[in-house]
KENUKE-603885 format. One line per field, with one value per residue: x, y, z of N, C-alpha, C in turn; residue in one letter. Coordinates in Angstrom, 1 decimal. Example, Ala and Ser with C-alpha at 12.3 -4.5 7.8 and 13.67 -1.06 7.14 Angstrom:
<sites>
n_px <- c(13.2, 12.8)
n_py <- c(-5.7, -2.2)
n_pz <- c(7.8, 7.1)
ca_px <- c(12.3, 13.7)
ca_py <- c(-4.5, -1.1)
ca_pz <- c(7.8, 7.1)
c_px <- c(13.2, 12.9)
c_py <- c(-3.3, 0.0)
c_pz <- c(7.8, 7.9)
resn <- c(A, S)
</sites>
This chain:
<sites>
n_px <- c(-16.0, -13.2, -11.0, -9.0, -7.4, -4.8, -2.7, -0.6, 1.8, 1.9, 2.2, 4.5, 6.3, 6.3, 7.3, 9.9, 11.1, 10.8, 10.4, 7.5, 6.9, 6.5, 4.0, 2.3, 2.8, 1.4, -1.2, -1.5, -2.7, -5.3, -5.7, -6.4, -5.9, -6.3, -6.5, -5.4, -3.6, -2.0, -0.8, 0.7, 2.5, 4.0, 5.0, 6.6, 8.5, 9.7, 10.8, 12.7, 14.6, 13.9, 12.5, 9.5, 8.1, 9.1, 8.2, 5.4, 5.0, 5.7, 3.6, 1.4, 2.0, 1.7, -1.0, -2.5, -5.3, -6.1, -8.1, -10.4, -10.6, -13.4, -16.5, -18.3, -16.4, -14.7, -16.4, -16.9, -14.3, -13.9, -15.8, -14.6, -12.9, -13.4, -13.2, -10.6, -8.8, -7.7, -5.6, -3.9, -4.1, -3.6, -4.9, -4.5, -4.4, -7.0, -8.4, -7.7, -8.7, -11.4, -11.9, -11.5, -13.6, -15.8, -15.6, -15.8, -13.5, -10.4, -7.9, -4.5, -1.7, 1.1, 0.8, 0.4, -1.2, -3.7, -5.1, -6.2, -8.5, -12.0, -13.7, -15.6, -13.6, -11.8, -8.6, -5.2, -2.1, 1.1, 3.6, 5.3, 3.0, 2.1)
n_py <- c(-10.6, -9.3, -10.7, -9.7, -6.8, -4.6, -2.8, 0.0, -0.5, -3.3, -3.9, -2.5, -4.0, -6.4, -5.4, -4.6, -6.8, -7.4, -8.5, -10.6, -10.4, -12.8, -13.7, -11.8, -12.2, -14.6, -13.7, -11.9, -12.4, -11.9, -9.3, -5.9, -2.3, 0.8, 3.9, 5.9, 4.6, 3.5, 5.8, 6.4, 4.3, 4.9, 7.4, 6.7, 5.2, 7.1, 8.7, 7.0, 7.2, 5.7, 4.5, 5.7, 5.2, 2.7, 1.1, 1.5, 0.1, -2.5, -3.0, -2.9, -5.1, -7.1, -7.1, -6.0, -4.4, -1.0, 0.9, 3.5, 6.5, 7.3, 9.3, 7.8, 6.1, 8.0, 9.2, 7.0, 6.7, 9.1, 8.8, 6.9, 8.3, 9.1, 6.6, 5.8, 7.8, 7.8, 6.1, 7.2, 6.9, 7.4, 9.3, 7.7, 5.1, 5.0, 5.1, 2.6, 0.8, 1.5, 0.7, -2.1, -2.7, -1.9, -3.7, -6.1, -7.6, -9.2, -7.3, -6.7, -5.9, -4.2, -3.0, -3.3, -2.0, -1.7, -3.9, -3.1, -1.8, -1.5, -2.7, -4.4, -5.6, -7.7, -8.8, -9.2, -9.5, -9.1, -9.5, -10.2, -11.4, -13.1)
n_pz <- c(8.2, 9.8, 12.3, 13.7, 15.0, 14.7, 16.9, 16.7, 18.0, 18.0, 15.2, 14.7, 16.2, 14.8, 12.3, 13.1, 14.0, 16.8, 20.2, 20.3, 17.7, 16.3, 17.2, 16.1, 13.4, 12.9, 12.6, 10.6, 8.1, 8.5, 9.4, 10.4, 10.5, 12.1, 10.4, 11.9, 13.6, 11.6, 10.7, 13.0, 12.9, 10.6, 11.4, 13.6, 12.2, 10.6, 12.6, 13.6, 11.6, 9.4, 6.3, 5.3, 3.0, 2.2, 4.4, 4.2, 1.7, 2.5, 4.3, 2.6, 0.9, 2.8, 2.9, 5.0, 6.0, 5.9, 7.8, 7.3, 9.3, 10.1, 10.7, 12.5, 13.8, 14.9, 16.7, 18.4, 19.4, 20.8, 22.8, 24.4, 26.0, 28.8, 30.2, 29.5, 30.2, 32.9, 32.6, 30.8, 28.1, 24.6, 21.7, 19.5, 20.7, 21.7, 19.3, 18.1, 20.0, 19.8, 17.2, 17.5, 19.2, 17.7, 15.5, 16.8, 17.3, 18.1, 19.7, 19.1, 20.9, 22.5, 24.8, 28.1, 30.0, 28.9, 29.7, 32.1, 31.6, 31.8, 29.7, 27.2, 25.6, 23.4, 23.9, 23.1, 24.4, 23.1, 24.2, 27.2, 28.5, 30.6)
ca_px <- c(-15.5, -11.9, -11.0, -7.8, -7.1, -3.4, -2.3, 0.7, 2.9, 2.0, 2.7, 5.9, 7.0, 6.5, 8.2, 11.2, 11.5, 10.9, 9.6, 6.1, 6.7, 6.1, 2.6, 1.7, 3.0, 0.4, -2.6, -1.4, -3.6, -6.6, -5.5, -6.7, -5.4, -7.0, -5.7, -4.7, -2.5, -1.1, -0.1, 1.6, 3.6, 4.8, 5.7, 7.7, 9.5, 10.5, 11.5, 13.9, 15.3, 13.5, 11.8, 8.0, 7.6, 9.4, 7.2, 4.0, 5.0, 5.6, 2.2, 0.6, 2.4, 1.1, -2.5, -3.1, -6.3, -6.1, -9.5, -10.5, -11.1, -14.7, -17.3, -18.7, -15.2, -14.3, -17.4, -16.6, -13.0, -14.1, -16.6, -13.7, -12.0, -13.5, -12.7, -9.1, -8.1, -6.9, -4.5, -3.0, -4.1, -3.6, -5.9, -4.3, -4.8, -8.5, -8.8, -7.5, -9.7, -12.7, -12.0, -11.7, -15.0, -16.7, -15.6, -15.8, -12.3, -9.3, -6.9, -3.2, -0.9, 2.2, 0.5, -0.2, -2.2, -5.0, -5.8, -6.9, -9.8, -13.3, -14.4, -15.7, -12.6, -10.9, -7.3, -4.1, -0.8, 2.0, 4.8, 5.1, 1.6, 2.1)
ca_py <- c(-9.6, -9.6, -11.1, -9.1, -5.4, -4.3, -1.6, 0.4, -1.2, -4.7, -3.9, -2.1, -5.1, -7.3, -4.8, -4.4, -8.1, -7.2, -9.6, -10.6, -10.4, -14.1, -13.7, -10.9, -12.9, -15.6, -13.2, -10.9, -12.7, -11.5, -8.1, -4.6, -1.3, 2.1, 4.9, 6.7, 3.8, 3.4, 7.1, 6.3, 3.4, 5.7, 8.5, 6.1, 4.8, 8.3, 9.1, 6.1, 7.4, 4.7, 4.9, 5.5, 4.6, 1.2, 0.5, 1.4, -0.9, -3.8, -3.2, -3.2, -6.4, -8.0, -7.1, -5.5, -3.4, 0.2, 1.3, 4.9, 7.0, 8.0, 9.9, 6.8, 5.7, 9.2, 9.3, 5.9, 7.0, 10.2, 8.2, 6.1, 9.1, 9.0, 5.3, 5.6, 9.0, 7.5, 5.2, 8.0, 6.4, 8.4, 9.2, 6.5, 4.0, 4.9, 4.7, 1.2, 0.1, 1.7, -0.2, -3.5, -2.9, -1.8, -4.9, -7.2, -8.3, -9.2, -6.3, -7.1, -4.7, -4.5, -2.1, -4.1, -1.2, -1.9, -4.9, -2.5, -1.2, -2.3, -2.7, -5.8, -5.7, -8.9, -8.2, -10.1, -8.8, -9.9, -9.7, -10.2, -11.7, -14.3)
ca_pz <- c(9.1, 10.3, 13.7, 14.3, 14.9, 15.2, 17.4, 16.1, 18.7, 17.5, 13.8, 14.8, 16.8, 13.7, 11.3, 13.6, 14.6, 18.2, 20.9, 20.0, 16.2, 15.9, 17.4, 15.1, 12.1, 12.8, 12.3, 9.5, 7.0, 8.8, 10.2, 10.0, 11.4, 11.9, 9.7, 12.9, 14.0, 10.5, 10.8, 14.1, 12.5, 9.7, 12.1, 14.3, 11.3, 10.3, 13.9, 13.7, 10.4, 8.5, 5.1, 5.4, 1.7, 2.3, 5.4, 3.6, 0.8, 3.2, 4.8, 1.4, 0.5, 3.8, 2.8, 6.2, 5.5, 6.6, 7.9, 7.4, 10.5, 9.7, 11.8, 13.6, 14.5, 15.6, 17.9, 19.4, 20.0, 21.8, 23.9, 25.3, 26.8, 30.3, 30.7, 29.3, 30.8, 34.1, 32.2, 30.0, 26.7, 23.6, 20.7, 18.7, 21.5, 21.7, 17.9, 18.0, 20.9, 19.2, 16.0, 18.0, 19.8, 16.6, 14.7, 17.7, 16.9, 19.1, 19.5, 19.4, 21.4, 23.5, 25.9, 29.2, 30.8, 28.4, 30.5, 33.2, 31.1, 32.1, 28.5, 26.6, 24.5, 23.3, 23.9, 23.1, 24.7, 22.3, 24.9, 28.7, 28.7, 31.4)
c_px <- c(-14.2, -12.0, -9.8, -7.6, -5.7, -3.3, -1.0, 1.8, 3.0, 2.6, 4.2, 6.8, 7.3, 7.5, 9.7, 11.8, 11.7, 10.2, 8.1, 5.8, 6.1, 4.6, 1.9, 1.7, 1.8, -1.0, -2.6, -2.3, -5.0, -6.6, -5.9, -6.1, -6.1, -6.0, -4.9, -3.5, -1.5, -0.2, 1.0, 2.8, 4.5, 5.6, 6.8, 8.8, 10.3, 11.3, 12.8, 14.7, 15.1, 12.8, 10.3, 7.5, 7.9, 8.4, 5.8, 3.9, 5.0, 4.2, 1.3, 0.8, 1.8, -0.4, -3.2, -4.0, -6.2, -7.5, -9.6, -11.1, -12.3, -15.4, -17.7, -17.5, -14.6, -15.1, -17.1, -15.3, -13.1, -14.8, -15.8, -12.9, -12.2, -13.0, -11.1, -8.2, -7.2, -5.6, -3.6, -3.0, -4.3, -4.8, -5.7, -4.7, -6.3, -9.0, -8.7, -8.5, -11.1, -13.0, -12.3, -13.1, -16.0, -16.8, -15.7, -14.7, -11.3, -8.3, -5.5, -2.4, 0.2, 1.9, -0.3, -1.3, -3.6, -5.8, -6.6, -8.3, -11.0, -14.2, -14.6, -14.8, -11.8, -9.5, -6.2, -2.8, 0.2, 3.3, 4.5, 3.6, 1.4, 0.7)
c_py <- c(-10.1, -10.0, -10.4, -7.6, -5.2, -2.9, -1.2, -0.3, -2.6, -4.7, -3.5, -3.2, -6.1, -6.7, -4.7, -5.7, -8.0, -8.4, -9.4, -10.6, -11.7, -14.3, -12.9, -11.6, -13.9, -15.0, -12.1, -11.1, -12.2, -10.2, -6.8, -3.6, 0.0, 3.0, 5.7, 5.9, 3.6, 4.7, 7.0, 5.4, 4.1, 6.7, 7.9, 5.6, 6.0, 8.8, 8.3, 6.1, 6.3, 5.3, 4.6, 4.8, 3.1, 0.5, 0.4, 0.3, -2.3, -4.0, -3.5, -4.6, -7.5, -8.1, -6.7, -4.3, -2.2, 0.8, 2.8, 5.3, 7.9, 8.6, 8.9, 6.3, 6.8, 9.4, 8.2, 6.1, 8.0, 9.6, 7.4, 7.0, 9.0, 7.7, 5.2, 6.7, 8.6, 6.7, 5.9, 7.5, 7.5, 8.3, 8.0, 5.2, 3.9, 4.6, 3.2, 0.4, 0.3, 0.8, -1.7, -3.7, -2.8, -3.1, -6.2, -8.2, -8.3, -8.1, -6.8, -5.9, -5.2, -3.8, -2.8, -3.3, -1.3, -2.9, -4.4, -1.9, -2.1, -2.2, -4.2, -5.9, -7.0, -8.4, -9.3, -9.3, -9.7, -10.1, -9.6, -10.4, -12.9, -14.4)
c_pz <- c(9.7, 11.8, 14.4, 14.0, 15.5, 15.7, 16.7, 16.7, 18.3, 16.1, 13.8, 15.3, 15.6, 12.7, 11.8, 14.2, 16.1, 18.9, 20.6, 18.5, 15.7, 16.1, 16.4, 13.7, 11.9, 12.4, 11.2, 8.4, 7.2, 9.6, 9.5, 10.9, 11.1, 11.2, 10.7, 13.4, 12.9, 10.4, 11.8, 13.6, 11.5, 10.4, 12.9, 13.4, 10.9, 11.4, 14.0, 12.5, 9.4, 7.3, 5.3, 4.1, 1.7, 3.2, 4.8, 2.5, 1.4, 3.7, 3.7, 1.0, 1.5, 3.7, 4.1, 5.7, 6.5, 6.6, 8.1, 8.8, 10.2, 10.9, 12.9, 14.4, 15.4, 16.9, 18.9, 20.1, 21.1, 23.0, 24.9, 26.2, 28.3, 30.9, 30.6, 29.9, 32.0, 33.7, 31.2, 28.5, 25.7, 22.6, 19.9, 19.4, 21.5, 20.4, 17.7, 18.8, 20.3, 18.0, 16.4, 18.5, 18.6, 15.7, 15.5, 17.4, 18.1, 18.7, 20.0, 19.7, 22.2, 24.8, 27.0, 29.9, 30.2, 29.1, 31.7, 32.9, 31.4, 30.8, 28.0, 25.4, 24.6, 23.1, 24.0, 23.3, 24.0, 23.0, 26.4, 29.1, 29.5, 32.0)
resn <- c(M, T, S, T, V, L, D, A, S, A, L, L, A, F, L, N, S, E, P, G, A, D, I, V, R, T, V, L, H, D, A, I, I, S, A, V, N, Y, T, E, V, L, K, K, T, I, E, R, N, G, S, A, D, R, V, S, G, I, I, R, D, L, S, V, A, I, I, P, F, D, A, P, L, A, E, A, T, A, A, L, Y, P, E, T, K, P, Y, G, L, S, L, A, D, R, A, C, I, A, L, G, L, Q, R, R, A, T, V, F, T, T, D, A, K, W, K, L, L, K, L, S, L, K, L, K, L, I, R, N, A, H)
</sites>
């Protein structure tokens, strides 16, 4: 079982050589991402006038596994809504967190407000994590 779940923000940081990319690079060999977060990565790429085909090829070459958003993961994601609503977390955020909880894996993100959650989530902030 993998030990690392990537939030879209973490994978985008790596792909765009942003702060925290070096941290993500060290875990790519053992990383997975929810199909929902993968969609977000591709959407952000298109928004920034990048090539979604190019990015999907890079992700394939990195061997980051894309985990289907199935019924159990959808149910776990929905169940997180009451806890995450006060912090304004999105569906993609909840999908990432649910996958991390389901796999008992460390979730890598840039989103510091996730630290406020009262969940048994193993979390690694890839920037500004003093």
